[in-house]
N, C-alpha and C positions, 0 to 999 in steps of 0.2 A: 838757253844752252842747248846745243844739238846733241843727238844721240851718238854713241860710240860705234865705230865700225865693228862689223861682226867678228873680225879676227881678234879684237881686243875686249869684247864684251864679257867673255868668260873670265878673263884675268881681272877685269874691273870688279866683277861680281865677287870673286874670291878675295880681292883686296878689301872691298867694303865689308864683307862678312867677317873678316878677321880684324877689322879696325885699322888696317894699314894705311888708310887714307885719312886717318884722324877722326873718323866718325865711329859711332858705337852702334852696332847692329843688335837690337834687343833680343833677337831670336838666337843669337849665338851663345848666350849664357847657358841654356839648357844643354847644348851640344858640348860645351866645355865641361859641364858637370858630368855629363855622360862619359866623356873621355876620362875624367878623373876617377870615375867609378870602376874603371877597368885596370888591368895590369899595364896597358899601354897608355902612358900619360901624354903622348904626343897627339895633338889635335889633327885629325885627318879629314879628308873630304868624305870618307865613308867610315862607319863605326863598326866595331865588332859586335857579335851577337849579344854579349853582355851589355854593351852600350845601347843596343837596340832595346833590350829589356828595360834599361834604366829610363830611356826616353818614354817608352810606353807607360812605365810606372808613374811618371810625372803627369801624363794626361789622365791616367786612371785615378790618381789621387785627387786631381782637380775636380773631376766630375762626381766622384763618390762623396767627396767632402762637401761639395756644393749641395748635392741631393740631401745629405744628412742635415745640413743647416736649414734648407728650405722645408724639410719635413717638420722640423721643430717650429718654424714660423707658422706653417699652416695649422698645426695642432695646438699651438700655444693658447692658454686661457685668455691672453690679451691680444689675440689675433686682430691685426689692424686692417685686414681686407687685401684683396688682390690689387695689383698696380694696373688699373685700367689704362689702356693706351689711348690717351685723349687725341693724339695726332691721327691715329688710325681710325678712331671713331669719327673724327671730323672728315677724314678722307672718304669714309663710307657714306657720309652725308653730303658729299659733293664739295667739300672745302679742301682745296689743294694743300699739299704738304710743301711748305716753302724751303725745306732743308735740301740742299743739293750736295751730292757727294761724288767722290771719285774713288773707285775700288777695283780690285782684281778678284774675280769670282772663279770658283770651280763649279761647274754644273754636274749633278750626279747622273750616272748612266741610267738606262731604263730600268734595270732590275732594282736599283736603289730607289728610284721614284716609285716603283710598284710597292716596295716595302713601306716607304714613307706614307703612301696613300692608305695602305692597309692600317697602319698605326693611327693615322688621322681619323679613320672611321671608328676605331675603338675608342679613341679619346673623345670623339663627338658624342658617343653614347654615354660617356661618363659626365660630360659637361656640354649640354646641347647648345649653349650660346657661345661656344668658342669660335673665334675667327681662325680659319684654316688658310695657310699659305697655298695659293693655287699650284697645282702640280707643275705647270709649265714655268713657274717662277721659283721653284725650289733651288737653293744655291748654298754654297759654303764660301764665306768670305776668307780668301787666302791672305789678302792685305787690304786694309782700309787706308788709302793714301791720304784722304782728307774728308771732312764732313762739315755739314751745316754752313755751306758757302752759298754765294749768289751764283746764278748761271754764268755771269761774266767771269767770275773768279775761277769757276770750274773750266770754262772755255780756255782761259789763259794757261792753266795747268795742262790741259789736254794737248795744246799746241807744243808745250815743252816736251811732253812725253812722246809725241807722234813719231819722231825718227826711231824710237826704240820699241815701238809697238809689236812689230813682227817677232823679234827675238823674245820679248817678254811673254807674249801669248803662246809661243811655241815651246816654252820651257818644259812643260810636262810631256811633250812628245819625246824629247830627248832625255828627260830625267824622270824615270818612272818611280812612283812611290805607292805604297799600298796601305789602305785603311781597313781595319777589321773591328769586330766585337761591338756592333751598334748597341746603344742603350739610350733610353729616354732620360734626359736631364730636364729638370723643371725648376721654376722659381715663381715668385709672385707676379711675374709679367707674362709667363707663357711656358711653352714646352719645345724642346729641341731634340733632334736625333743626333747623338754624339758618337764619335768613332775614336779608336786608338791607333797610333802608328803600329804597323805590323812588326812582329819580332820572331819570324820563323814559323808562324802558324801554317797549317796545311792549306794548300790552294783550293779555291772553290769556284773559280770562274774559268772559262775557256782561255787558252793561251792567246794573248794578244800578239800583234805583229811586233817584230823586234824594233828597238829604238834605233833610228837612223839619224846620226848627228847632222846638224846643219853646218856647212862650212868646214867639214873635216872634224877630226878629233874622235873621241870615243863616247858613245852614249852610255849613261849610267842609270842604275836603278833596276827595278823589278824586271826580270827576264830581258835585260837589254840585249842579250845575245841569243835569245830564244831558248835558254836553258830550262831543263825540266823542273828544277827545284827552286823554291822561292829565294829571291835575293832581296833582302830588306835593308841592305847596308845604307841605302839612300832613302831617308824617311820623309814623310810629309812635313816634318819640322824643318828639314833641310830645304824643302821647297819654299816654305814661308821665309826662311832666312835668305835664300838666294833671290827670290822675287823682291824682297825688301832692298837687297843690294843692287839689283838691276834698276829699280826705280830711283835710287839715290844716284847711281851712275849716270842716269839720264838728266840729272839736275834738279830733282824734286826731293824735298825732305818730308817723308811720311809723317803724318801727325795723327796716328791711330788713337782712339779713345782709351784702348787698353790692349795689352799684349799678355795673353794667358795661354797656357798649354791646353788648347781646345780646338777640336775639329768638329764643327757642328752645323747642322742644317735646321733652321727654325721651321717648326711644324705648325705652331698655333700660338695665338696671343689672346689675352683677355680684353674684351671691349665692354663688358658689363660685369657687375659684381654678383649677380643673382645666383649663379650656379654654386657659389662657395660661401654664401651668407650664413648657413647653418652649420654647426659643428659636425653633425652626422654626415652632411654632404662633403665636408672637407676630409673627413676620415675615409669616406668612400672614394674620393678622388685619389688620395694617396694610395689606398689599397689597389685601385685600378692600375695606376702607374707601376706599382711594384709587381703586380701580377703580369703585366705586359713585359716588364723587364725580365722576369723569371722565364717567360716563354722565349724571349730573345736569346737568353743565355743557354737554355737547354735545347732549343730547336734550331735556331738560326746560326749561332756561333759554331755549332758542331758541324755545320755544312749539311745537316739533314734537311733543311729547307722549310720545315714547319708548315707544310702544305695543308695539314688538317687542323689548323689552329681554330679551336672553338673555346674561347676564354669566357664563357658565360658563368657567372656566379649564380648561386641559388636565388639571390635577390634580383638577378638580371642586370646588375650594375654595369657589367662590361661583357660584351660578347664579340667573338671574332666572326669572320665570314668564311664559311667553307668555300673551297674552290679558288681562293685568291693566290695560293702558293703554287709551286714551291718558292721559297724566298731565299735569296742569297745576300749575306751581309758584308761581303768583301767588295771594296771599291778601289780600283786602281785609278788614281787621279789622272785625268786626261783621257780616260776610256770614253769613247764616243764624242767627247767634247774637249777641245783644248781650253786653256784659260781664257777668260773674258775680261776685257777692260770695259767697265761700265761707268756711266756718268748720269747725273741728274737726280731727280727725286726718286730714289731707289730703296728707301728704307724697308718697304714691304714688297720687294721684288720687282718694282717698276723701273723707270729710267730707260736709257738707251744704250745700245752696244756701240762702243767706239771701235773695238777690234776684237776678233775672235780667232783663237788659235786652232790648229788642226788637231782633231781627235784621232784616236787609233782604234 
């Protein structure tokens, strides 16, 4: 199936998002619930501030609930061990990963990469055998179109998507959304840096250029007209919804493994069990993560930058690095990098770029 003309792509995206084409967009449910939480029961392309807060609360509940559950698992008397990533361990030993995927990624801007690298250093001190995602491969999966396919299967899907690549990867240039309040989330497999959709928090990054619509119309989202105050009516969850709709409009049916309210960048994975074999080590691991998160909340969320982060405990279990700051925790999606369509063996940041959108 071919792609839609530029003049009808936006309408097709809206139709797919609302289910008007007979399909169900899994990202629309949270937006419907957000609309129902406000006095305005009508679903709109943009949401009121109370709706923004509701969307943010869904992402907050997901990551805090997950951390609480994983804390229990790490500290349980019947602790079963970390989930060593066998495919990654094989890859590090020269055995190729046979799983091929097709995804839409958002690359973090430089200031988020700097923050992520700083946190990786802190985590490495707490667990020396962690595998760290290389800085140039850091990414956030906006949409997993499909996974665990052969190269030929992925090539066929890429051909279907090709006529729509320009509009798909340019989406964040015209539709600005903001992520804030970074926090470490963890489980038995690794650690990620998670974000929340913004809901009117103070701005902490320089003003980007205004959104300039492609093919006419009006750009939407954060500072789309260069305004001085934050405009979070179009959220990252809307981006995920609309990217899903654009992929469906191109003739592909996304088959993501899971759809959860999460905006995360994987920082580290476990490839050996040694660091967490003993109960005191596991307790120290949790304490290290919780201390880093307190620093993020008090120093980075506030916009203060946390430039003098020195998180060294008396026992030396975690220490920060002077001179790495100041740090900014706000991410306007599309800043410096447009969306990427990536294909191949990319579970750990690899693969190839099929198309890259324009950043701002």
